[in-house]
N, C-alpha and C positions, 0 to 999 in steps of 0.2 A: 292469493283467492281464500286465504284463511280469513280475512276481516270483509271477502263481498258479500256470504249470506245475508247478515240481517243490512249490510247499506244498502244490497238490490233492493230488499223486500221492503224496508224505506223509500229509498226513493220510486221503486214501483208503484208499492201503494199510495204515495204520495201524489202518483200520477193520476191515479186512478181515483184518487180522493178530485181531482180539481177536475174530472170527467164524470161526475156523481157518481162512482160506484164506492158506497155506502163499505161492501166486503174489503173494498182494498183500503181503502181508510183503517177497517178492523186490522188488518193486516200490517200495516204501519204501525201502526197504537203498538200490534204488540208485540212486534220483531224488537221498539226501542222500549220497550218494557222490559223486555227478557235480558236487554246488554244494559237495564240499568240494575237489574237484581245480580248481575250477574258479578261489576263493578259493587255491591253493597253486599254477595256471599266474600268476596275475599277482603273487602276493609275486616269484616267480622275475624275471620281467616287467624289475624293480628289480634283483633279484640281479645277472641277465646281462650287464648294463650293466659289471657292476667283478668279477667273478671269476667263474671259467669254469666252464662246465656240468658237465665229468667231478667238481670240484669240491663245485660246489653240491649235487650226486648221493650224492657220498661222504657228504658232512654231514648227509642226510636219512636214507639208509638207519643212519649210526651212531647217530642218536637215534630210530629207530624201535626198531632190534635192540635198544637199550639199553632203550627203552622194554618191550619184547616181553619180554625176562629179567629186569625188574624184576614182571613181572604171573605168566608163568610158570614162571621159576625153573629149577631142575636138571632136574627132570620135563621141563616143555617142551626145552629142549634134549636131552636122551635121546629123546623120541619124533621132534623131527626127525634123529637122528644115527639114528635105526634104523628111517625110517619105510618100512617094502615100496614106495613110492614117492617113492621119493628121485630115480630119474631122469628120470618126469616134471616132479617140483618142479625137480629144474635144464633142466630144455628149456624150462619154460617162463618159465623168469626170465632163460633166452639167447633167449628169445624173443622176451620183453619189453625187455632191453633193445634186442636187434639192430632193434625196431620204434622204437623213441627213434634210436637213429641213422641208421635212414636218414630218420624225418620232420625230428630236426633241422640232417640234412642238407640234406635239399630246403630248408627253412625258408629257408635265407641268399640261395637263384637266383627260390624262387617267388612269385609275387603270394600275398599272403594268402589271395585269394577261391578261388583254383586251390587253394592246399591246403585247405582245408577242404575243398573237396568234395570231389577226389580223396581223399582222409583220409575222410571220414565215408561213403565206398563201403565202410568195413568193416562196420559194422551188416549190411548185405546178402551178404558173403562171410558173417557168422558166420551167419546163419540156412540158406544154401545149405551151408553145413558141418553144420548139426547135425542135417542128416537122414539122411547114410550114417555120419558117427560117434559124436553121439547115439545116432541110432534114435529123433528127437522127431520128431512130426509138427507138421509146420509148417500150422496153418487158412489158411483164405482170408481171416481179417480179419485176421490176423497180417500176414499177408504186404505185404497190405491198409496196412498200418499203415507196416508197415517201408517199403515204394515210395513213401509221403506222407511221412515223413519225413526222406527222402532229397530229395524235390521238392520242399520245405520248403529245404531247405542249397541246391539249387541256384540257387531264388529269391533266397536270403537274399544267400548270395557272391556272385553274377551274376559266371560264372567265364567270360564271355565265350570265344576262340577256346582252346580247350584243343591246347598243339602239344609234338608228342611230343620229349621231351631228355633230358636224362640225371636231370634232378631231380623232372620227374612219376613214372618210372618210379622212380625212391626212394622218392617218398609214395609210389605204389599197393606197392612191396613193404613200406612199415610196414604199409599198409592190411590188404596177408594176411598178413604175422605177426602182427599183433595181432589181427586176425580167429580165426587159429589158438589163438592164446593162451588167447583167451576161450571156446574148446571147450576146455580141455586143461581155464582154471580149474575149468570147469563139471564136467566128469568126474575131477579131483581133489577136490570141494567131495562129490562122493556119498560119499566114504569118506574124506577125511581133513579133520579140522578149522584152521577158519579160522584160528587161532594158530599153528599149523603151517606154514601156505601162508605168510601173513605173515614171522615168521619166516627160514626156508627160503629166500626168495626175497629178500631185503633182505642177509641172509647172503652170499649171490652180487654181489649190485650194488656191497656196499660194500668185498668182497674187488675186483671190477672195476676197480670205479671209484678207488679207493685206488691201487692200478700207475700206473692214466693221471692222476690228477690231483697228480705225484711233480713232475714237469717241468716242473708246470706252476702251483706253488702260488701264492696269495694270503693274505696274514696279511688274517684278517677282523678290521675294525676292532669293538666294542661295539655298536653297530649292527647291522650285516651278520650279525655270530655272533647276536642277538637275531631277524631274520630268520628266519636259515638254521637256529633252533630252530620257528620258528614252522610252518616249511616242512617240518620233520618232522614234527612235532604234524598238520600237515592231512594231508599225506600220507598218514602212517599212516595216521588214522583214517575215511582215506577206501580205504582196499583192505581195512583188516579188513569194512568197509561192502560191498564189490565181494563180499571173497570169502563171506560172507554170502548177498548177495542171490543168487548162485550155488547156492547150496544149494538156496532154492525157487523160483527161478523157472528154468524154461526158457532157452535160449541165444536162442532167437525177440522173445522178452519181451523178455531183457535191449537187446536189440539194436534194439531200439525208445527202450526206455529212454536209451539211452549218445545220444541226437538230444540229451534233456533239458540238454548237456555245447556243447554254441553257445547255448544259448538263456544263460546262465550268461554266457556267454563274451561275449556279447553287451550286458547288464547293468552288469556290471564293467568292460566297455570303456569306458561311458558315467560308471559314475559314478565309478570309480577316473582314467580316462585322461583322459577329456572327451571319446571318439571318438561323438560324435553318428551316430547310423546312419543310413543311406538309408530313402526311403520302402519300398523293396524287402527291407528285412530286417525290419521288421513284417510282412510280407506273409510271406514263409519264417518268419516265426517264430508268424506264426498256422498256417499250415500246421504248422508240426510238435507244437505243442499240436495241435490237430485229433485228429493221428492218434495221438498220448498216452491223447488222451480218448477215442478211437475204440477203441482198447485196453485202457482201463479198463472201460468201460462193459461189451462183448464178453466180456471176464473175467469181471467181476462177474456175469453173464449166467451164464455156465457154471458158478458156484458157486452158485451161487444150483438152477439148473437138480439141480446135482447132490445138491441138501439135500431 
């Protein structure tokens, strides 16, 4: 049951893809992306003990940029340089970096339960913004899926009393910023290729984090270097799949898929770090799985009605 959520979404999404269902394809790509991000975050947890966050982000972006150029070559570089969406691409990269900054700053002092609960308000923000900014119609079933997933986060994280503080404001700022970044990603994905988004975002990250890493540079040993490369590969593949998902699935649907990241975090926390989830975690995870199953069922019914 623990592993079935993302796997079932991937399998059903691929079946929908073969039947020409673009939304199903987006769901599959999104679920796979968030599973890779969970592995990426687990690897980062080992690295941050000895290597500054800025340096990890710099290495990750360098690996992704190298891989993107190896695949796309000169034509991809020229496309990024001449894209009519250079402004939105740069804005989305800046928003994403700002969201991470706010999130990691809040993580230093805010308990994990409160951190996760507040940050996972981002899918609701994305759903709300999708209506005026993307002109998307958010159906009642999509709202139910998003809100049910958020209730699952509340149950699993059990935040207790959340008190106003600088840290809570920072994590809410991270959620709002990321929610808007997802909207921009969806808008850009309608007009620009995923490889262009991938290269543009990581060129921005590489420049920004490279400058910030100079003062705190730590020379990695062979083990850390291998792990840094792995983080780059996982992050690059995850980003590409997320950009592809944004081409096919509406923002409201991707908001529900984003909750699968929390389930993967619980699974990897147990398998890799030995963190035994509380009973409330399984209850919350079940609600998140239910929200995903409801979304899949409603979207498949809609496709069959169109057929």
